[in-house]
C-alpha positions as CSV (number, residue, x, y, z in Angstrom):
1,M,86.8,76.4,37.1
2,D,85.7,74.3,40.1
3,A,86.9,74.4,43.5
4,M,89.1,72.1,43.5
5,Q,90.6,73.0,40.1
6,C,90.8,76.5,41.8
7,I,92.7,75.5,44.5
8,R,95.3,73.3,42.6
9,T,95.9,75.6,40.0
10,R,96.1,79.1,42.3
11,R,99.9,79.9,41.5
12,S,102.3,83.1,43.2
13,I,102.5,85.2,39.7
14,R,104.8,87.7,40.3
15,S,105.0,89.7,36.3
16,Y,102.0,90.8,34.5
17,T,101.1,91.9,31.5
18,R,99.7,96.0,31.0
19,D,95.9,94.5,30.4
20,P,93.4,95.9,32.6
21,V,91.4,94.3,34.8
22,P,88.0,94.9,34.0
23,R,86.3,96.6,37.4
24,D,83.5,94.2,37.4
25,V,85.8,91.3,38.0
26,I,87.2,93.5,40.8
27,L,84.6,93.9,42.4
28,Q,83.4,90.2,42.7
29,I,87.2,89.2,43.2
30,V,87.0,91.2,46.6
31,D,83.2,90.3,47.3
32,A,84.9,86.7,47.5
33,G,87.3,88.1,50.2
34,R,84.1,89.8,51.8
35,M,82.7,86.3,52.2
36,A,85.7,84.5,53.8
37,A,85.3,82.8,57.3
38,T,85.9,85.2,60.4
39,A,86.1,85.2,64.0
40,L,82.6,85.7,65.7
41,N,81.9,86.9,62.3
42,L,82.6,90.1,62.9
43,Q,84.3,90.5,59.4
44,P,87.0,93.3,60.5
45,W,88.1,93.8,57.0
46,Q,88.2,97.0,54.7
47,F,89.5,96.7,51.0
48,I,91.7,99.2,49.5
49,V,91.7,98.5,45.7
50,V,94.5,100.2,44.2
51,T,94.6,100.8,40.5
52,D,96.5,104.0,40.4
53,Q,100.1,103.5,38.5
54,E,101.2,106.0,41.0
55,T,100.2,105.1,43.8
56,R,101.3,101.1,43.2
57,E,104.6,102.6,42.4
58,K,104.6,104.3,45.7
59,I,103.2,100.8,47.5
60,A,105.5,99.1,45.7
61,E,109.0,101.3,46.3
62,V,108.3,100.7,50.1
63,A,107.1,96.9,50.1
64,D,109.5,94.3,50.7
65,Y,109.8,91.9,47.7
66,G,106.5,93.5,46.5
67,K,108.9,94.8,43.6
68,F,106.4,94.1,41.2
69,I,103.1,95.5,42.6
70,A,103.6,98.4,40.5
71,D,103.5,96.1,37.8
72,A,100.4,94.3,38.1
73,Q,97.2,96.6,37.2
74,V,95.6,96.1,40.8
75,C,96.7,95.9,44.4
76,I,94.3,95.2,46.7
77,A,95.1,95.9,50.3
78,V,93.5,94.0,53.1
79,Y,92.9,95.6,56.2
80,C,91.0,94.8,59.8
81,E,90.4,96.4,62.5
82,N,92.4,95.9,65.5
83,S,90.7,92.8,66.8
84,K,91.6,89.7,68.3
85,Y,91.4,87.7,65.6
86,Y,92.5,89.6,62.7
87,L,95.1,88.2,61.6
88,E,93.5,85.2,60.9
89,D,90.2,86.8,59.0
90,G,92.5,88.7,57.2
91,S,94.1,86.0,56.2
92,A,91.2,84.0,55.5
93,A,89.5,87.3,53.2
94,T,93.0,87.0,51.3
95,Q,93.0,83.8,50.5
96,N,89.6,84.0,49.0
97,I,90.9,86.9,46.9
98,L,93.7,84.5,45.9
99,N,91.2,82.3,45.1
100,A,89.0,84.5,43.2
101,A,91.4,85.6,41.2
102,T,92.7,82.0,40.0
103,A,88.7,81.7,39.3
104,Y,88.8,84.8,36.8
105,G,91.6,83.7,35.0
106,L,94.4,86.2,36.6
107,G,97.7,86.3,38.4
108,S,97.7,87.2,41.9
109,C,100.6,87.1,44.7
110,W,100.4,88.1,48.6
111,V,102.0,90.4,49.4
112,A,103.2,90.2,53.4
113,G,101.7,92.9,55.7
114,D,101.3,91.9,59.4
115,K,104.0,92.9,61.3
116,K,106.4,94.9,58.7
117,A,108.5,97.4,58.7
118,Y,106.7,98.9,56.1
119,C,103.4,99.2,57.3
120,P,103.0,102.7,58.6
121,A,104.2,104.1,54.9
122,I,101.8,101.9,53.2
123,N,98.9,103.1,56.0
124,K,100.1,106.4,55.0
125,I,100.4,106.4,51.1
126,L,96.4,104.8,52.1
127,D,95.5,107.4,54.5
128,V,94.5,104.3,56.7
129,P,93.5,105.0,60.3
130,D,95.4,103.9,63.4
131,N,93.1,100.8,64.0
132,Y,93.1,99.2,61.7
133,R,95.8,96.4,60.7
134,L,97.7,95.4,57.3
135,V,97.4,92.5,56.7
136,S,98.3,91.9,52.8
137,L,99.1,93.4,50.2
138,V,97.5,91.1,46.9
139,A,98.8,91.7,43.2
140,V,96.2,91.1,41.0
141,G,96.5,91.4,37.3
142,H,96.7,88.7,33.8
143,A,99.4,86.9,34.0
144,A,103.1,87.6,32.0
145,E,104.2,84.2,33.5
146,E,103.4,80.6,33.7
147,R,104.4,79.3,37.1
148,N,103.9,75.2,38.5
149,P,106.5,75.1,41.4
150,G,105.6,71.1,42.7
151,K,103.9,70.7,45.9
152,K,104.7,68.1,48.7
153,P,103.5,65.4,48.1
154,L,99.7,64.5,50.5
155,S,101.6,61.8,52.3
156,S,104.8,63.6,53.5
157,V,102.3,66.0,55.2
158,L,99.3,64.0,56.5
159,H,99.3,62.6,59.9
160,W,96.0,60.3,61.3
161,E,95.2,61.0,65.0
162,R,98.4,62.6,66.2
163,Y,101.7,63.3,64.8
164,G,103.6,60.7,63.1
165,G,100.0,58.3,62.8
């Protein structure tokens, strides 16, 4: 799959089959996150891959709008060291993970982390040190649904030289 096809076909998937995701595919997906753009090349991220059913259920129990994490075969928690650009860097890593999952024919969905009230509970479940911020939880698995929500046309969001131009 080429990059543009991947970007155009990526969708948020919230329903998964029970088919396992091969470990080598998980490694490639996380490695895509590691290769993301990063301010000052700080690379502040740490990735926690959760495949244990009981742990995914605990995460799903506390994560708002993330109940489907229990049904995905993988949850990737994206953390960044608390630095000036942690949110930008972690978001770039998250987007790479989403795109890589799509490239491997898997479904995925970004569940918010940063500034959510459940962050301390997730940190405790995953034993994360205090100097790291949860940027996202990414559910990954074989899709049990097809989604194709429409996107706004380019002409409605593109401006040349200034807003309205």
